[in-house]
N, C-alpha and C positions, 0 to 999 in steps of 0.2 A: 268541613268545619276544622279550623286550625287547632292544634294542641297547645294548651296553656299550662305551664308548670307553676305550681303554687308552693311557696316556701323556699328554703335555701337549697342550693345545689350541694351535692355530697362531694367530699374530697377523698373518699376512701378508694384506694387502689391496691390490688394485690390480695394476698391471703391473710386470714386472721391468724393471730398468734397461736391459738390452739391447733390449727391445721398444720402449722409448721412444727411446733413442739411435739405433736403426736407422732410424727414420723422420725424424730431423732432418737438415737440410742439413749435409753434411760430418761426419756422425755426432755433431754437437753439440760440436765442438772449440771451446774458448774459453768454454763455458757452465759455470755453477756449479750443482752438484747437491747437494741436502741431503735428509736423511731426516727425515720429520716426527716419528718416534719419538725421534730424537736431539735434536730441537729442544725437545721437551717434557720430556725426561728430564734433560738436562744444561744448566747455566747458560751455559757457554762455547760459542762458535759452533763447529759441526761441519759441514763441507761438503767436497765434492770439486770440483776444477777439472779438466775434461777438457783435456789438453794435446796429445795426439796419438793417432791411431788407426792400427794396422797390421794388415793382413790376414794370416792364417795360411793358406798355400796348401794345407796338409794338412787343415785343419779349416775347413769352410764358415762357421763362426761367426766374426765379426769380434772381434779382441782389442782392448780399449780400455785404454790406460794412463792411470791417474789420477794 
């Protein structure tokens, strides 16, 4: 029986942002992050600047404010 895919195909490649920022010194505060798909899709610059990181004591995942 052949395999049939239903729905859209995903275009996600690489690591998630939290996986990358979690390995950086001070969780990457002060760094500029951009998405490659936005750089190729839009003419105007599109990026995030990490300004602060605050841990959530109830959730072990770190919350990063952009």
